[in-house]
Gaussian input, Z-matrix of N, CA and C with variables (Angstrom, degrees):
# hf/3-21g

backbone

0 1
 N
 C     1     B1
 C     2     B2     1     A1
 N     3     B3     2     A2     1     D1
 C     4     B4     3     A3     2     D2
 C     5     B5     4     A4     3     D3
 N     6     B6     5     A5     4     D4
 C     7     B7     6     A6     5     D5
 C     8     B8     7     A7     6     D6
 N     9     B9     8     A8     7     D7
 C    10    B10     9     A9     8     D8
 C    11    B11    10    A10     9     D9
 N    12    B12    11    A11    10    D10
 C    13    B13    12    A12    11    D11
 C    14    B14    13    A13    12    D12
 N    15    B15    14    A14    13    D13
 C    16    B16    15    A15    14    D14
 C    17    B17    16    A16    15    D15
 N    18    B18    17    A17    16    D16
 C    19    B19    18    A18    17    D17
 C    20    B20    19    A19    18    D18
 N    21    B21    20    A20    19    D19
 C    22    B22    21    A21    20    D20
 C    23    B23    22    A22    21    D21
 N    24    B24    23    A23    22    D22
 C    25    B25    24    A24    23    D23
 C    26    B26    25    A25    24    D24
 N    27    B27    26    A26    25    D25
 C    28    B28    27    A27    26    D26
 C    29    B29    28    A28    27    D27
 N    30    B30    29    A29    28    D28
 C    31    B31    30    A30    29    D29
 C    32    B32    31    A31    30    D30
 N    33    B33    32    A32    31    D31
 C    34    B34    33    A33    32    D32
 C    35    B35    34    A34    33    D33
 N    36    B36    35    A35    34    D34
 C    37    B37    36    A36    35    D35
 C    38    B38    37    A37    36    D36
 N    39    B39    38    A38    37    D37
 C    40    B40    39    A39    38    D38
 C    41    B41    40    A40    39    D39
 N    42    B42    41    A41    40    D40
 C    43    B43    42    A42    41    D41
 C    44    B44    43    A43    42    D42
 N    45    B45    44    A44    43    D43
 C    46    B46    45    A45    44    D44
 C    47    B47    46    A46    45    D45
 N    48    B48    47    A47    46    D46
 C    49    B49    48    A48    47    D47
 C    50    B50    49    A49    48    D48
 N    51    B51    50    A50    49    D49
 C    52    B52    51    A51    50    D50
 C    53    B53    52    A52    51    D51
 N    54    B54    53    A53    52    D52
 C    55    B55    54    A54    53    D53
 C    56    B56    55    A55    54    D54
 N    57    B57    56    A56    55    D55
 C    58    B58    57    A57    56    D56
 C    59    B59    58    A58    57    D57
 N    60    B60    59    A59    58    D58
 C    61    B61    60    A60    59    D59
 C    62    B62    61    A61    60    D60
 N    63    B63    62    A62    61    D61
 C    64    B64    63    A63    62    D62
 C    65    B65    64    A64    63    D63
 N    66    B66    65    A65    64    D64
 C    67    B67    66    A66    65    D65
 C    68    B68    67    A67    66    D66
 N    69    B69    68    A68    67    D67
 C    70    B70    69    A69    68    D68
 C    71    B71    70    A70    69    D69
 N    72    B72    71    A71    70    D70
 C    73    B73    72    A72    71    D71
 C    74    B74    73    A73    72    D72
 N    75    B75    74    A74    73    D73
 C    76    B76    75    A75    74    D74
 C    77    B77    76    A76    75    D75
 N    78    B78    77    A77    76    D76
 C    79    B79    78    A78    77    D77
 C    80    B80    79    A79    78    D78
 N    81    B81    80    A80    79    D79
 C    82    B82    81    A81    80    D80
 C    83    B83    82    A82    81    D81
 N    84    B84    83    A83    82    D82
 C    85    B85    84    A84    83    D83
 C    86    B86    85    A85    84    D84
 N    87    B87    86    A86    85    D85
 C    88    B88    87    A87    86    D86
 C    89    B89    88    A88    87    D87
 N    90    B90    89    A89    88    D88
 C    91    B91    90    A90    89    D89
 C    92    B92    91    A91    90    D90
 N    93    B93    92    A92    91    D91
 C    94    B94    93    A93    92    D92
 C    95    B95    94    A94    93    D93
 N    96    B96    95    A95    94    D94
 C    97    B97    96    A96    95    D95
 C    98    B98    97    A97    96    D96
 N    99    B99    98    A98    97    D97
 C   100   B100    99    A99    98    D98
 C   101   B101   100   A100    99    D99
 N   102   B102   101   A101   100   D100
 C   103   B103   102   A102   101   D101
 C   104   B104   103   A103   102   D102
 N   105   B105   104   A104   103   D103
 C   106   B106   105   A105   104   D104
 C   107   B107   106   A106   105   D105
 N   108   B108   107   A107   106   D106
 C   109   B109   108   A108   107   D107
 C   110   B110   109   A109   108   D108
 N   111   B111   110   A110   109   D109
 C   112   B112   111   A111   110   D110
 C   113   B113   112   A112   111   D111
 N   114   B114   113   A113   112   D112
 C   115   B115   114   A114   113   D113
 C   116   B116   115   A115   114   D114
 N   117   B117   116   A116   115   D115
 C   118   B118   117   A117   116   D116
 C   119   B119   118   A118   117   D117
 N   120   B120   119   A119   118   D118
 C   121   B121   120   A120   119   D119
 C   122   B122   121   A121   120   D120
 N   123   B123   122   A122   121   D121
 C   124   B124   123   A123   122   D122
 C   125   B125   124   A124   123   D123
 N   126   B126   125   A125   124   D124
 C   127   B127   126   A126   125   D125
 C   128   B128   127   A127   126   D126
 N   129   B129   128   A128   127   D127
 C   130   B130   129   A129   128   D128
 C   131   B131   130   A130   129   D129
 N   132   B132   131   A131   130   D130
 C   133   B133   132   A132   131   D131
 C   134   B134   133   A133   132   D132
 N   135   B135   134   A134   133   D133
 C   136   B136   135   A135   134   D134
 C   137   B137   136   A136   135   D135
 N   138   B138   137   A137   136   D136
 C   139   B139   138   A138   137   D137
 C   140   B140   139   A139   138   D138
 N   141   B141   140   A140   139   D139
 C   142   B142   141   A141   140   D140
 C   143   B143   142   A142   141   D141
 N   144   B144   143   A143   142   D142
 C   145   B145   144   A144   143   D143
 C   146   B146   145   A145   144   D144
 N   147   B147   146   A146   145   D145
 C   148   B148   147   A147   146   D146
 C   149   B149   148   A148   147   D147
 N   150   B150   149   A149   148   D148
 C   151   B151   150   A150   149   D149
 C   152   B152   151   A151   150   D150
 N   153   B153   152   A152   151   D151
 C   154   B154   153   A153   152   D152
 C   155   B155   154   A154   153   D153
 N   156   B156   155   A155   154   D154
 C   157   B157   156   A156   155   D155
 C   158   B158   157   A157   156   D156
 N   159   B159   158   A158   157   D157
 C   160   B160   159   A159   158   D158
 C   161   B161   160   A160   159   D159
 N   162   B162   161   A161   160   D160
 C   163   B163   162   A162   161   D161
 C   164   B164   163   A163   162   D162
 N   165   B165   164   A164   163   D163
 C   166   B166   165   A165   164   D164
 C   167   B167   166   A166   165   D165
 N   168   B168   167   A167   166   D166
 C   169   B169   168   A168   167   D167
 C   170   B170   169   A169   168   D168
 N   171   B171   170   A170   169   D169
 C   172   B172   171   A171   170   D170
 C   173   B173   172   A172   171   D171
 N   174   B174   173   A173   172   D172
 C   175   B175   174   A174   173   D173
 C   176   B176   175   A175   174   D174
 N   177   B177   176   A176   175   D175
 C   178   B178   177   A177   176   D176
 C   179   B179   178   A178   177   D177
 N   180   B180   179   A179   178   D178
 C   181   B181   180   A180   179   D179
 C   182   B182   181   A181   180   D180
 N   183   B183   182   A182   181   D181
 C   184   B184   183   A183   182   D182
 C   185   B185   184   A184   183   D183
 N   186   B186   185   A185   184   D184
 C   187   B187   186   A186   185   D185
 C   188   B188   187   A187   186   D186
 N   189   B189   188   A188   187   D187
 C   190   B190   189   A189   188   D188
 C   191   B191   190   A190   189   D189
 N   192   B192   191   A191   190   D190
 C   193   B193   192   A192   191   D191
 C   194   B194   193   A193   192   D192
 N   195   B195   194   A194   193   D193
 C   196   B196   195   A195   194   D194
 C   197   B197   196   A196   195   D195
 N   198   B198   197   A197   196   D196
 C   199   B199   198   A198   197   D197
 C   200   B200   199   A199   198   D198
 N   201   B201   200   A200   199   D199
 C   202   B202   201   A201   200   D200
 C   203   B203   202   A202   201   D201
 N   204   B204   203   A203   202   D202
 C   205   B205   204   A204   203   D203
 C   206   B206   205   A205   204   D204
 N   207   B207   206   A206   205   D205
 C   208   B208   207   A207   206   D206
 C   209   B209   208   A208   207   D207
 N   210   B210   209   A209   208   D208
 C   211   B211   210   A210   209   D209
 C   212   B212   211   A211   210   D210
 N   213   B213   212   A212   211   D211
 C   214   B214   213   A213   212   D212
 C   215   B215   214   A214   213   D213
 N   216   B216   215   A215   214   D214
 C   217   B217   216   A216   215   D215
 C   218   B218   217   A217   216   D216
 N   219   B219   218   A218   217   D217
 C   220   B220   219   A219   218   D218
 C   221   B221   220   A220   219   D219
 N   222   B222   221   A221   220   D220
 C   223   B223   222   A222   221   D221
 C   224   B224   223   A223   222   D222
 N   225   B225   224   A224   223   D223
 C   226   B226   225   A225   224   D224
 C   227   B227   226   A226   225   D225
 N   228   B228   227   A227   226   D226
 C   229   B229   228   A228   227   D227
 C   230   B230   229   A229   228   D228
 N   231   B231   230   A230   229   D229
 C   232   B232   231   A231   230   D230
 C   233   B233   232   A232   231   D231
 N   234   B234   233   A233   232   D232
 C   235   B235   234   A234   233   D233
 C   236   B236   235   A235   234   D234
 N   237   B237   236   A236   235   D235
 C   238   B238   237   A237   236   D236
 C   239   B239   238   A238   237   D237
 N   240   B240   239   A239   238   D238
 C   241   B241   240   A240   239   D239
 C   242   B242   241   A241   240   D240
 N   243   B243   242   A242   241   D241
 C   244   B244   243   A243   242   D242
 C   245   B245   244   A244   243   D243
 N   246   B246   245   A245   244   D244
 C   247   B247   246   A246   245   D245
 C   248   B248   247   A247   246   D246
 N   249   B249   248   A248   247   D247
 C   250   B250   249   A249   248   D248
 C   251   B251   250   A250   249   D249
 N   252   B252   251   A251   250   D250
 C   253   B253   252   A252   251   D251
 C   254   B254   253   A253   252   D252
 N   255   B255   254   A254   253   D253
 C   256   B256   255   A255   254   D254
 C   257   B257   256   A256   255   D255
 N   258   B258   257   A257   256   D256
 C   259   B259   258   A258   257   D257
 C   260   B260   259   A259   258   D258
 N   261   B261   260   A260   259   D259
 C   262   B262   261   A261   260   D260
 C   263   B263   262   A262   261   D261
 N   264   B264   263   A263   262   D262
 C   265   B265   264   A264   263   D263
 C   266   B266   265   A265   264   D264
 N   267   B267   266   A266   265   D265
 C   268   B268   267   A267   266   D266
 C   269   B269   268   A268   267   D267
 N   270   B270   269   A269   268   D268
 C   271   B271   270   A270   269   D269
 C   272   B272   271   A271   270   D270
 N   273   B273   272   A272   271   D271
 C   274   B274   273   A273   272   D272
 C   275   B275   274   A274   273   D273
 N   276   B276   275   A275   274   D274
 C   277   B277   276   A276   275   D275
 C   278   B278   277   A277   276   D276
 N   279   B279   278   A278   277   D277
 C   280   B280   279   A279   278   D278
 C   281   B281   280   A280   279   D279
 N   282   B282   281   A281   280   D280
 C   283   B283   282   A282   281   D281
 C   284   B284   283   A283   282   D282
 N   285   B285   284   A284   283   D283
 C   286   B286   285   A285   284   D284
 C   287   B287   286   A286   285   D285
 N   288   B288   287   A287   286   D286
 C   289   B289   288   A288   287   D287
 C   290   B290   289   A289   288   D288
 N   291   B291   290   A290   289   D289
 C   292   B292   291   A291   290   D290
 C   293   B293   292   A292   291   D291

   B1=1.4479
   B2=1.5264
   B3=1.3369
   B4=1.4627
   B5=1.5239
   B6=1.3217
   B7=1.4551
   B8=1.5193
   B9=1.3182
   B10=1.4671
   B11=1.5310
   B12=1.3145
   B13=1.4603
   B14=1.5174
   B15=1.3382
   B16=1.4534
   B17=1.5082
   B18=1.2913
   B19=1.4511
   B20=1.5237
   B21=1.3481
   B22=1.4598
   B23=1.5258
   B24=1.3076
   B25=1.4451
   B26=1.5194
   B27=1.3209
   B28=1.4631
   B29=1.5221
   B30=1.3048
   B31=1.4664
   B32=1.5221
   B33=1.2709
   B34=1.4517
   B35=1.5101
   B36=1.2918
   B37=1.4587
   B38=1.5171
   B39=1.3169
   B40=1.4642
   B41=1.5235
   B42=1.3040
   B43=1.4662
   B44=1.5146
   B45=1.3450
   B46=1.4639
   B47=1.5121
   B48=1.3359
   B49=1.4593
   B50=1.5168
   B51=1.3312
   B52=1.4613
   B53=1.5115
   B54=1.2959
   B55=1.4577
   B56=1.5228
   B57=1.3308
   B58=1.4615
   B59=1.5124
   B60=1.3223
   B61=1.4596
   B62=1.5227
   B63=1.3078
   B64=1.4608
   B65=1.5139
   B66=1.3284
   B67=1.4535
   B68=1.5290
   B69=1.3349
   B70=1.4507
   B71=1.5204
   B72=1.3198
   B73=1.4585
   B74=1.5218
   B75=1.3373
   B76=1.4597
   B77=1.5319
   B78=1.3127
   B79=1.4647
   B80=1.5307
   B81=1.3197
   B82=1.4548
   B83=1.5250
   B84=1.3443
   B85=1.4510
   B86=1.5317
   B87=1.3208
   B88=1.4654
   B89=1.5225
   B90=1.3250
   B91=1.4737
   B92=1.5146
   B93=1.3312
   B94=1.4647
   B95=1.5280
   B96=1.3141
   B97=1.4670
   B98=1.5201
   B99=1.3493
   B100=1.4687
   B101=1.5193
   B102=1.3281
   B103=1.4749
   B104=1.5212
   B105=1.3173
   B106=1.4727
   B107=1.5251
   B108=1.3271
   B109=1.4671
   B110=1.5281
   B111=1.3273
   B112=1.4718
   B113=1.5240
   B114=1.3199
   B115=1.4687
   B116=1.5295
   B117=1.3309
   B118=1.4686
   B119=1.5301
   B120=1.3291
   B121=1.4672
   B122=1.5294
   B123=1.3257
   B124=1.4659
   B125=1.5266
   B126=1.3213
   B127=1.4659
   B128=1.5272
   B129=1.3316
   B130=1.4660
   B131=1.5282
   B132=1.3303
   B133=1.4708
   B134=1.5273
   B135=1.3266
   B136=1.4661
   B137=1.5224
   B138=1.3235
   B139=1.4687
   B140=1.5242
   B141=1.3393
   B142=1.4726
   B143=1.5187
   B144=1.3250
   B145=1.4624
   B146=1.5278
   B147=1.3165
   B148=1.4685
   B149=1.5295
   B150=1.3220
   B151=1.4584
   B152=1.5356
   B153=1.3433
   B154=1.4656
   B155=1.5264
   B156=1.3206
   B157=1.4719
   B158=1.5288
   B159=1.3370
   B160=1.4730
   B161=1.5363
   B162=1.3108
   B163=1.4661
   B164=1.5301
   B165=1.3099
   B166=1.4703
   B167=1.5362
   B168=1.3185
   B169=1.4660
   B170=1.5277
   B171=1.3065
   B172=1.4603
   B173=1.5301
   B174=1.3488
   B175=1.4663
   B176=1.5265
   B177=1.3104
   B178=1.4667
   B179=1.5301
   B180=1.3348
   B181=1.4632
   B182=1.5400
   B183=1.3155
   B184=1.4706
   B185=1.5202
   B186=1.3401
   B187=1.4636
   B188=1.5326
   B189=1.3147
   B190=1.4733
   B191=1.5268
   B192=1.3248
   B193=1.4685
   B194=1.5284
   B195=1.3263
   B196=1.4654
   B197=1.5269
   B198=1.3252
   B199=1.4620
   B200=1.5270
   B201=1.3227
   B202=1.4662
   B203=1.5321
   B204=1.3144
   B205=1.4684
   B206=1.5269
   B207=1.3343
   B208=1.4666
   B209=1.5234
   B210=1.3335
   B211=1.4687
   B212=1.5252
   B213=1.3226
   B214=1.4645
   B215=1.5273
   B216=1.3331
   B217=1.4710
   B218=1.5245
   B219=1.3298
   B220=1.4695
   B221=1.5254
   B222=1.3099
   B223=1.4660
   B224=1.5230
   B225=1.3140
   B226=1.4659
   B227=1.5313
   B228=1.3215
   B229=1.4628
   B230=1.5285
   B231=1.3278
   B232=1.4673
   B233=1.5204
   B234=1.3381
   B235=1.4658
   B236=1.5242
   B237=1.3302
   B238=1.4647
   B239=1.5353
   B240=1.3270
   B241=1.4697
   B242=1.5149
   B243=1.3225
   B244=1.4627
   B245=1.5309
   B246=1.3246
   B247=1.4624
   B248=1.5243
   B249=1.3353
   B250=1.4610
   B251=1.5271
   B252=1.3233
   B253=1.4635
   B254=1.5270
   B255=1.3126
   B256=1.4620
   B257=1.5237
   B258=1.3212
   B259=1.4670
   B260=1.5271
   B261=1.3407
   B262=1.4653
   B263=1.5229
   B264=1.3277
   B265=1.4643
   B266=1.5031
   B267=1.3179
   B268=1.4658
   B269=1.5182
   B270=1.2950
   B271=1.4670
   B272=1.5212
   B273=1.3151
   B274=1.4576
   B275=1.5240
   B276=1.3398
   B277=1.4682
   B278=1.5183
   B279=1.2951
   B280=1.4532
   B281=1.5246
   B282=1.3191
   B283=1.4529
   B284=1.5109
   B285=1.2969
   B286=1.4533
   B287=1.5210
   B288=1.2971
   B289=1.4705
   B290=1.5079
   B291=1.2786
   B292=1.4670
   B293=1.4963
   A1=108.38
   A2=117.69
   A3=120.50
   A4=111.03
   A5=114.98
   A6=120.47
   A7=111.60
   A8=115.66
   A9=122.41
   A10=112.10
   A11=116.72
   A12=120.14
   A13=112.19
   A14=117.12
   A15=120.84
   A16=115.03
   A17=118.35
   A18=121.70
   A19=109.45
   A20=117.83
   A21=119.49
   A22=109.77
   A23=116.06
   A24=121.21
   A25=113.62
   A26=118.55
   A27=120.52
   A28=111.48
   A29=117.59
   A30=120.58
   A31=111.67
   A32=117.35
   A33=120.14
   A34=109.76
   A35=117.32
   A36=120.52
   A37=111.08
   A38=116.85
   A39=120.38
   A40=111.74
   A41=116.43
   A42=121.69
   A43=109.63
   A44=115.58
   A45=120.58
   A46=114.48
   A47=118.58
   A48=120.06
   A49=112.96
   A50=117.15
   A51=119.95
   A52=113.88
   A53=118.22
   A54=119.95
   A55=112.03
   A56=117.76
   A57=121.16
   A58=111.63
   A59=116.54
   A60=121.82
   A61=112.74
   A62=117.55
   A63=118.97
   A64=111.39
   A65=118.33
   A66=120.84
   A67=111.54
   A68=117.82
   A69=121.42
   A70=112.02
   A71=117.77
   A72=122.93
   A73=107.29
   A74=117.36
   A75=118.25
   A76=110.75
   A77=116.83
   A78=119.11
   A79=109.84
   A80=115.51
   A81=121.11
   A82=108.55
   A83=117.69
   A84=118.65
   A85=109.95
   A86=115.87
   A87=120.94
   A88=112.46
   A89=117.60
   A90=119.48
   A91=111.53
   A92=116.69
   A93=119.79
   A94=110.18
   A95=116.49
   A96=120.32
   A97=110.19
   A98=116.85
   A99=120.52
   A100=110.31
   A101=117.79
   A102=120.52
   A103=111.07
   A104=116.45
   A105=120.96
   A106=110.54
   A107=116.73
   A108=120.23
   A109=110.52
   A110=117.82
   A111=120.74
   A112=110.15
   A113=117.03
   A114=120.10
   A115=110.50
   A116=116.47
   A117=120.23
   A118=110.24
   A119=116.97
   A120=120.70
   A121=110.25
   A122=116.14
   A123=120.12
   A124=110.05
   A125=116.33
   A126=120.91
   A127=110.38
   A128=116.84
   A129=120.27
   A130=110.73
   A131=116.74
   A132=120.36
   A133=111.15
   A134=116.28
   A135=119.94
   A136=111.20
   A137=116.31
   A138=119.64
   A139=110.56
   A140=117.14
   A141=120.61
   A142=109.28
   A143=116.77
   A144=120.40
   A145=111.39
   A146=116.76
   A147=120.34
   A148=110.54
   A149=116.43
   A150=120.22
   A151=110.07
   A152=116.80
   A153=120.71
   A154=111.78
   A155=117.31
   A156=120.40
   A157=111.63
   A158=116.55
   A159=118.58
   A160=112.39
   A161=117.29
   A162=121.91
   A163=110.68
   A164=117.22
   A165=119.19
   A166=110.90
   A167=115.76
   A168=120.91
   A169=111.44
   A170=116.88
   A171=121.93
   A172=108.98
   A173=117.26
   A174=119.50
   A175=112.34
   A176=115.22
   A177=121.29
   A178=108.36
   A179=117.60
   A180=119.35
   A181=111.88
   A182=117.15
   A183=120.55
   A184=110.92
   A185=116.66
   A186=120.97
   A187=110.21
   A188=115.89
   A189=120.50
   A190=110.00
   A191=116.91
   A192=120.53
   A193=110.63
   A194=117.01
   A195=120.09
   A196=110.56
   A197=116.77
   A198=121.25
   A199=110.37
   A200=116.77
   A201=120.77
   A202=110.49
   A203=117.09
   A204=120.87
   A205=111.02
   A206=116.26
   A207=119.74
   A208=111.47
   A209=116.35
   A210=119.83
   A211=111.47
   A212=116.68
   A213=120.23
   A214=110.49
   A215=116.48
   A216=120.62
   A217=110.41
   A218=116.09
   A219=120.32
   A220=110.90
   A221=117.49
   A222=121.59
   A223=111.29
   A224=117.52
   A225=120.62
   A226=110.59
   A227=116.49
   A228=120.07
   A229=110.20
   A230=117.44
   A231=120.31
   A232=110.76
   A233=116.63
   A234=121.01
   A235=109.94
   A236=116.47
   A237=120.93
   A238=110.41
   A239=116.43
   A240=121.09
   A241=111.11
   A242=116.60
   A243=121.33
   A244=111.28
   A245=116.59
   A246=120.76
   A247=111.50
   A248=116.39
   A249=120.66
   A250=110.49
   A251=117.01
   A252=120.89
   A253=110.26
   A254=116.89
   A255=120.82
   A256=110.11
   A257=117.33
   A258=121.33
   A259=110.88
   A260=117.35
   A261=121.69
   A262=111.97
   A263=116.95
   A264=120.93
   A265=114.37
   A266=118.12
   A267=121.57
   A268=109.97
   A269=116.07
   A270=120.44
   A271=108.52
   A272=115.25
   A273=121.84
   A274=107.44
   A275=116.82
   A276=117.56
   A277=111.21
   A278=115.82
   A279=121.61
   A280=110.26
   A281=116.12
   A282=121.92
   A283=108.68
   A284=117.89
   A285=120.95
   A286=113.23
   A287=118.16
   A288=122.66
   A289=114.33
   A290=116.47
   A291=121.83
   A292=109.27
   D1=127.94
   D2=-179.01
   D3=-65.59
   D4=146.29
   D5=177.91
   D6=-73.03
   D7=-179.24
   D8=-177.67
   D9=-54.55
   D10=-37.50
   D11=-177.37
   D12=-109.86
   D13=9.37
   D14=-174.33
   D15=-71.59
   D16=-61.62
   D17=-174.16
   D18=-107.84
   D19=123.78
   D20=178.80
   D21=-56.47
   D22=132.05
   D23=177.14
   D24=86.55
   D25=-9.53
   D26=-176.63
   D27=-67.85
   D28=-41.35
   D29=-177.14
   D30=-126.79
   D31=27.46
   D32=-177.83
   D33=-174.05
   D34=-163.11
   D35=-178.16
   D36=-66.06
   D37=154.60
   D38=179.38
   D39=-58.19
   D40=150.49
   D41=178.11
   D42=-60.27
   D43=144.21
   D44=175.86
   D45=80.20
   D46=14.41
   D47=-179.27
   D48=-96.18
   D49=10.21
   D50=174.83
   D51=77.77
   D52=34.49
   D53=179.97
   D54=-117.19
   D55=17.16
   D56=179.84
   D57=-75.55
   D58=170.71
   D59=-179.02
   D60=-60.36
   D61=-35.79
   D62=-178.45
   D63=-66.97
   D64=-19.90
   D65=178.94
   D66=-72.09
   D67=-14.34
   D68=178.70
   D69=-77.90
   D70=-15.72
   D71=179.63
   D72=-92.51
   D73=116.69
   D74=-178.49
   D75=-66.79
   D76=146.42
   D77=178.51
   D78=-66.95
   D79=151.60
   D80=179.28
   D81=-69.30
   D82=129.46
   D83=178.10
   D84=-88.11
   D85=171.14
   D86=-175.48
   D87=-59.90
   D88=-36.19
   D89=-179.43
   D90=-65.61
   D91=-40.99
   D92=178.96
   D93=-66.77
   D94=-36.56
   D95=177.47
   D96=-61.02
   D97=-45.82
   D98=179.17
   D99=-62.70
   D100=-43.13
   D101=179.42
   D102=-61.51
   D103=-43.74
   D104=-179.09
   D105=-63.12
   D106=-44.37
   D107=-179.02
   D108=-71.05
   D109=-35.52
   D110=176.83
   D111=-62.73
   D112=-39.48
   D113=177.51
   D114=-64.33
   D115=-39.33
   D116=177.86
   D117=-65.04
   D118=-36.98
   D119=178.71
   D120=-67.54
   D121=-40.25
   D122=177.12
   D123=-59.82
   D124=-43.40
   D125=178.51
   D126=-61.60
   D127=-43.77
   D128=179.71
   D129=-63.30
   D130=-40.72
   D131=178.41
   D132=-64.89
   D133=-38.65
   D134=177.89
   D135=-67.22
   D136=-33.62
   D137=176.63
   D138=-64.37
   D139=-38.76
   D140=176.63
   D141=-64.30
   D142=-45.38
   D143=179.52
   D144=-60.53
   D145=-44.67
   D146=179.79
   D147=-61.66
   D148=-41.10
   D149=177.67
   D150=-60.48
   D151=-46.56
   D152=-177.74
   D153=-65.01
   D154=-30.04
   D155=178.50
   D156=-69.68
   D157=-31.45
   D158=-178.29
   D159=-99.79
   D160=1.86
   D161=-178.81
   D162=-63.95
   D163=128.32
   D164=178.52
   D165=-71.15
   D166=163.46
   D167=-179.70
   D168=-59.51
   D169=-33.94
   D170=177.79
   D171=-115.38
   D172=95.33
   D173=-178.40
   D174=-62.59
   D175=141.67
   D176=176.47
   D177=-90.24
   D178=167.68
   D179=174.95
   D180=-58.20
   D181=-33.03
   D182=176.82
   D183=-65.54
   D184=-38.37
   D185=177.47
   D186=-63.16
   D187=-44.00
   D188=179.80
   D189=-62.80
   D190=-41.72
   D191=179.23
   D192=-65.34
   D193=-42.16
   D194=178.68
   D195=-63.69
   D196=-42.00
   D197=178.90
   D198=-61.61
   D199=-44.18
   D200=179.12
   D201=-60.75
   D202=-41.59
   D203=179.53
   D204=-65.64
   D205=-41.82
   D206=178.96
   D207=-64.31
   D208=-41.75
   D209=178.51
   D210=-65.33
   D211=-40.86
   D212=179.55
   D213=-62.88
   D214=-42.08
   D215=178.73
   D216=-63.87
   D217=-45.54
   D218=179.76
   D219=-60.71
   D220=-43.51
   D221=-179.24
   D222=-66.94
   D223=-41.83
   D224=179.42
   D225=-61.16
   D226=-41.79
   D227=179.48
   D228=-70.74
   D229=-35.20
   D230=176.98
   D231=-61.16
   D232=-43.79
   D233=178.14
   D234=-63.10
   D235=-43.38
   D236=178.95
   D237=-61.66
   D238=-41.41
   D239=177.95
   D240=-63.15
   D241=-44.05
   D242=179.01
   D243=-61.65
   D244=-44.12
   D245=178.31
   D246=-62.93
   D247=-41.44
   D248=179.63
   D249=-66.74
   D250=-38.54
   D251=178.02
   D252=-64.15
   D253=-41.21
   D254=177.08
   D255=-61.84
   D256=-43.26
   D257=178.67
   D258=-62.58
   D259=-28.89
   D260=179.28
   D261=-86.52
   D262=3.53
   D263=178.26
   D264=90.29
   D265=12.51
   D266=179.87
   D267=-99.89
   D268=81.65
   D269=177.84
   D270=-103.63
   D271=133.46
   D272=-179.55
   D273=-124.09
   D274=132.06
   D275=178.25
   D276=-63.06
   D277=151.09
   D278=179.61
   D279=-63.23
   D280=134.53
   D281=178.50
   D282=-98.07
   D283=136.24
   D284=176.79
   D285=96.59
   D286=-6.62
   D287=175.79
   D288=60.07
   D289=121.18
   D290=176.39
   D291=-114.39

């Protein structure tokens, strides 16, 4: 005889009916996604600021490479944040006209 957790459906609802423990965690909504990505963008921007505060008067090629990587990361997260905001219904017309 199968134990309490042995055979799906033996002592509870049939397997695959959406009653597992993970179903108790609500899915992340679009607003939370935007907040999470905005926080990541803030962190990336602070990383750029911290880099600029410790930048020597004469940047080395390594400094330039690090700066480029930090800017690329910040921009990638900015795009991700913008896309998430659009998905959450936050569309803003372009400023400055293109």
